[in-house]
C-alpha positions as CSV (number, residue, x, y, z in Angstrom):
1,X,-2.6,101.5,7.9
2,X,-5.8,102.4,6.1
3,X,-6.4,102.0,2.4
4,X,-6.1,104.9,0.0
5,X,-9.1,103.9,-2.1
6,X,-12.2,102.5,-0.4
7,X,-15.0,100.7,-2.2
8,X,-18.1,101.8,-0.5
9,X,-20.2,99.2,-2.4
10,X,-18.0,96.4,-1.1
11,X,-18.2,97.9,2.5
12,X,-22.0,98.1,2.2
13,X,-22.4,94.6,0.8
14,X,-20.1,92.9,3.3
15,X,-21.7,94.9,6.1
16,X,-25.0,93.4,5.0
17,X,-23.5,90.0,5.5
18,X,-22.5,90.9,9.0
19,X,-25.9,92.4,9.8
20,X,-27.7,89.3,8.4
21,X,-25.5,87.0,10.5
22,X,-26.2,89.0,13.6
23,X,-30.0,88.8,13.0
24,X,-29.6,85.0,12.4
25,X,-27.7,84.6,15.7
26,X,-30.3,86.7,17.5
27,X,-33.0,84.4,16.0
28,X,-31.2,81.3,17.1
29,X,-30.7,82.7,20.7
30,X,-34.4,83.7,20.8
31,X,-35.4,80.2,19.6
32,X,-33.2,78.5,22.2
33,X,-34.7,80.7,25.0
34,X,-38.3,79.9,23.9
35,X,-37.7,76.2,23.3
36,X,-34.9,75.1,25.7
37,X,-35.9,71.4,25.4
38,X,-35.0,71.5,21.7
39,X,-31.7,73.3,22.3
40,X,-28.6,71.7,23.8
41,X,-25.2,70.8,22.8
42,X,-26.3,70.3,19.2
43,X,-27.8,73.7,19.1
44,X,-24.8,75.2,20.8
45,X,-22.6,73.7,18.0
46,X,-24.7,75.5,15.4
47,X,-24.5,78.8,17.3
48,X,-20.8,78.5,17.8
49,X,-20.4,77.8,14.1
50,X,-22.3,80.9,13.2
51,X,-20.3,83.0,15.6
52,X,-17.1,81.7,14.0
53,X,-18.6,82.7,10.6
54,X,-19.5,86.1,11.9
55,X,-15.9,86.6,13.0
56,X,-14.7,85.5,9.6
57,X,-17.2,87.9,7.9
58,X,-16.0,90.8,10.2
59,X,-12.4,90.3,9.2
60,X,-13.4,90.0,5.6
61,X,-15.3,93.3,6.0
62,X,-12.5,95.1,7.8
63,X,-10.0,94.4,5.0
64,X,-12.0,96.8,2.8
65,X,-10.6,99.8,4.7
66,X,-7.7,98.5,6.8
67,X,-4.5,97.7,4.8
68,X,-3.4,94.4,6.3
69,X,-0.9,94.0,3.5
70,X,1.2,96.8,5.0
71,X,2.6,94.2,7.4
72,X,3.2,90.5,6.4
73,X,2.4,89.4,10.0
74,X,-0.9,91.3,10.0
75,X,-1.8,90.0,6.6
76,X,-1.1,86.4,7.5
77,X,-3.0,86.8,10.8
78,X,-6.0,88.3,9.1
79,X,-6.1,85.5,6.5
80,X,-5.8,82.8,9.1
81,X,-8.6,84.3,11.3
82,X,-10.9,84.9,8.4
83,X,-10.5,81.5,6.8
84,X,-10.5,79.6,10.1
85,X,-13.7,81.5,11.1
86,X,-15.5,80.7,7.8
87,X,-14.3,77.2,7.3
88,X,-14.4,76.2,11.0
89,X,-17.8,77.8,11.4
90,X,-19.1,75.9,8.4
91,X,-18.0,72.6,9.9
92,X,-19.5,73.4,13.3
93,X,-22.8,74.3,11.6
94,X,-22.8,71.2,9.4
95,X,-22.1,68.8,12.3
96,X,-24.4,70.6,14.6
97,X,-27.3,70.4,12.1
98,X,-26.5,66.8,11.3
99,X,-26.8,65.7,14.9
100,X,-29.7,68.1,15.6
101,X,-31.8,66.6,12.8
102,X,-31.1,63.2,14.2
103,X,-32.2,64.4,17.6
104,X,-35.4,66.1,16.2
105,X,-36.4,62.9,14.3
106,X,-36.1,60.9,17.5
107,X,-37.8,63.6,19.5
108,X,-40.7,63.7,17.0
109,X,-40.8,60.0,16.4
110,X,-40.1,60.3,12.7
111,X,-38.1,57.7,10.9
112,X,-35.7,58.3,8.0
113,X,-37.2,58.3,4.5
114,X,-34.1,56.4,3.3
115,X,-34.2,52.6,3.7
116,X,-31.3,51.3,5.7
117,X,-30.3,47.9,4.4
């Protein structure tokens, strides 16, 4: 079930990704608590996207010491969860920020710098 050879450098570096993502999520949650009028469905999409990415990073990290390739079912499940988490999270973050920037520009009364013909 566990790997025979473990790369401690890979475990450390991928663990840093997870810790960084956790701090990012805590910062977003703190920001939404301090400024609830700026948070909403758009902000929730951004946070959901980062949670998905955190799950993808966690599965990416766990394959450094768990041998998912021992079972074809576990290997497929791990790949699906990791990739859906990373790709799905990226889409949620992208669409969340896209709509959040539009909301912020209306909220602040700022017009787009691009000319719309």
